[in-house]
C-alpha positions in Angstrom: 1.1 16.3 22.8 -1.4 16.3 19.9 -0.8 14.6 16.6 -2.1 15.4 13.1 -3.1 12.4 11.0 -4.8 11.9 7.6 -8.5 11.2 8.3 -11.3 10.1 6.0 -14.1 12.7 5.5 -17.4 12.5 3.7 -17.3 16.2 3.0 -15.5 16.6 -0.2 -15.7 20.4 0.0 -13.3 20.5 3.0 -11.0 17.7 1.8 -7.3 18.6 1.2 -6.5 15.3 -0.6 -8.3 12.6 -2.5 -7.4 9.1 -3.5 -7.8 7.0 -6.7 -9.8 4.4 -4.8 -13.1 3.5 -6.4 -15.1 5.3 -5.1 -12.8 8.2 -4.4 -11.9 8.7 -0.7 -11.6 12.3 0.6 -9.1 13.2 3.3 -8.4 16.0 5.8 -5.5 16.5 8.1 -7.0 16.3 11.6 -5.5 16.9 15.0 -5.9 14.2 17.7 -5.2 14.5 21.4 -2.5 12.4 23.0 -5.1 10.1 24.4 -6.9 9.7 21.0 -3.6 9.1 19.3 -2.6 6.5 21.8 -5.8 4.5 21.0 -5.2 4.9 17.2 -1.5 3.9 17.5 -2.4 0.8 19.6 -4.8 -0.3 16.9 -2.3 0.4 14.2 0.4 -1.6 15.9 -1.5 -4.8 15.3 -0.8 -4.3 11.5 2.2 -3.9 9.3 3.2 -3.3 5.7 4.2 -6.4 3.8 6.8 -5.6 1.2 7.1 -8.2 -1.6 10.0 -7.7 -4.0 10.2 -9.7 -7.2 12.8 -9.5 -10.0 13.9 -11.6 -12.8 13.9 -12.3 -16.5 12.8 -14.8 -19.0 14.6 -14.8 -22.3 13.4 -18.3 -23.3 15.5 -21.4 -24.1 16.1 -22.1 -20.5 17.6 -18.6 -19.7 15.5 -17.4 -16.9 15.8 -16.2 -13.3 13.3 -15.4 -10.6 13.9 -13.9 -7.1 11.3 -13.1 -4.5 11.6 -11.8 -1.0 9.0 -10.7 1.6 9.8 -8.4 4.5 7.7 -6.4 6.9 7.8 -2.8 8.2 6.0 -0.9 10.8 3.2 1.6 9.8 4.5 5.1 10.1 2.2 8.0 11.0 2.6 9.6 7.6 0.8 6.7 5.8 -1.7 5.7 8.4 -5.4 6.6 7.8 -8.0 7.2 10.5 -11.8 6.9 10.1 -14.3 7.6 12.9 -11.4 7.9 15.4 -9.9 4.5 14.6 -7.2 3.0 12.5 -8.7 2.4 9.1 -5.8 1.5 6.8 -2.7 2.8 5.0 -2.2 5.2 2.1 0.6 5.0 -0.4 1.4 6.2 -3.9 2.4 3.8 -6.7 5.2 4.6 -9.1 6.8 3.0 -12.1 5.8 1.6 -15.4 4.9 -1.5 -17.3 5.3 -2.2 -21.0 3.3 -4.9 -22.8 2.6 -3.6 -26.3 1.7 -0.3 -24.6 3.1 1.6 -21.6 1.2 1.8 -18.4 2.4 4.3 -15.9 1.6 3.7 -12.2 1.0 7.0 -10.4 -2.1 6.5 -8.2 -2.7 7.3 -4.5 -4.6 4.5 -2.9 -5.8 3.5 0.6 -5.7 -0.2 1.6 -8.6 -0.4 4.1 -8.6 -2.8 7.1 -12.2 -3.8 6.3 -11.1 -5.3 3.0 -8.5 -7.6 4.7 -8.8 -11.3 4.9 -6.3 -13.7 6.5 -5.8 -15.4 3.2 -5.3 -12.2 1.2 -3.6 -9.0 2.3 -4.8 -5.7 0.8 -2.5 -4.3 -1.9 -1.7 -0.6 -1.4 1.0 0.3 -3.9 3.4 -0.9 -6.6 6.8 0.4 -7.5 9.1 -0.7 -10.3 9.4 -1.5 -13.9 8.4 -4.5 -16.1 8.8 -5.2 -19.8 7.2 -7.9 -21.8 7.4 -8.6 -25.5 6.8 -11.6 -27.8 10.2 -13.1 -27.0 11.3 -12.0 -23.6 10.3 -10.5 -20.3 12.0 -8.6 -17.4 10.7 -7.2 -14.2 11.8 -5.5 -11.0 8.7 -4.8 -8.9 8.0 -4.1 -5.3 4.4 -4.3 -4.0 3.1 -3.1 -0.6 0.3 -4.8 1.3 -1.6 -4.2 4.5 -1.4 -7.3 6.7 -2.2 -8.1 10.3 1.0 -9.0 12.1 -0.5 -12.3 13.4 -0.9 -13.4 9.8 2.7 -12.6 8.7 4.2 -15.3 6.6 7.0 -17.2 8.4 10.2 -17.8 6.4 
């Protein structure tokens, strides 16, 4: 049984998608044999997506609250990226907005590559949620997604 996966290409003319990475990464949907897919999936299974959710508010004068949780999820085939026949990272789209004297809308498609990973710092892939900051108060409800090796998962 073959499998179609998003694959990095250097030929922008045949690309069917491109990311907002700097520099831009071009992608095609490529079919892999069952044997090739098994190798890619084995490499992928050493990694996961770290999901960090933060919410809270700060209205000043001792009125504040902060919550943070970290969880992990497996990398599904629809977000995994292949390069040169091997697992190369994950691709996700950010969404949401931030206000701090101007509105910033998050709407980028980004690949977190394995080669950018260090044990000390997972690679951010996407951000979802809303945040607001003004001169006298701040609120936020944000979820960030990171590429992390399973062996480096934070223990709670």
